[in-house]
N, C-alpha and C positions, 0 to 999 in steps of 0.2 A: 487547539481548544475549541469546543463548540461555542459558536457565537451566541446562540440562544441562552446557553447556560451563563455566559458572561453578562449578558444584558439582564437576565433575571437576578443574578447575584448583585449587580450594580443597583438595580431598582429596589430590591429588598433591603439592602444595606442603607440606601438613602431613606427609605421609609422608617427603619429602626432609628437612624440618626435623628430624624425629625421627631419621632415619639420620645426619645430620651431627652431631647431638648425641652419638650413640653413638660415632661414629668419631673425634671430637675428644677423644681420651683425654688428650692433653697440654695441653688447654685453650688451644690457640694461637689459637683464633678465638672464645673464649667471649663477648667483648663484643658482637661482631656477631651471634652466635647469640641472645643474650639480647634484643637489639634486635628481631630478626626474630620471635622468639617472642612478644614483647609486641605487635607489630603484628599477627601472626597471631591472637592471642587477642582483640584488639580487633575484627578483622574477624569472628571467630566470634561474638562477643557481638552484633554488629550485623546478623547474617544475617536477622533478622526484617524489616529494612528493604529486603529485596531487590526490592520492587516499585518502589523509587526507582531509575530508570535511571541517573541521574547518579552516585549513590553506587555502584551496581554497576559502572559503568565505571571509576571511580577505584579501587575495590577490586580489580578484575580487572587493571588496569594495575600496581598495587602487587604483587599476587600473581605476575604474570609476571616482574617485576623480581626479586622474591625467589627465584623458581624458577630463573632463570638464574644468579643469584649462588650459590644453594645447589649447583647442579650444578658450578660452578667450584670451590667450596670442597670438594666431595666429591672431585673429580678431584685437587686438591692434597693432600688427606688420604690418598687411596689411593696416590698417587705416592710420597709420603714414608713410607708404612707399610712 
């Protein structure tokens, strides 16, 4: 997997996670946000193992899933705002 793509995916997912946390003022999605935050932090701690292709593929798959879910959550939060 392209290392630049993975880093970009990691950074954009982190940015979306930060923004969803801010927009969820009524804490309607707090449990899901906490779960994603823990997963994101785990991936961040393990970034040193990026030379392991299998780990990087699993992490990229999880980040993509998180990114899609965060976009949906953001749309929901902005629609109800």
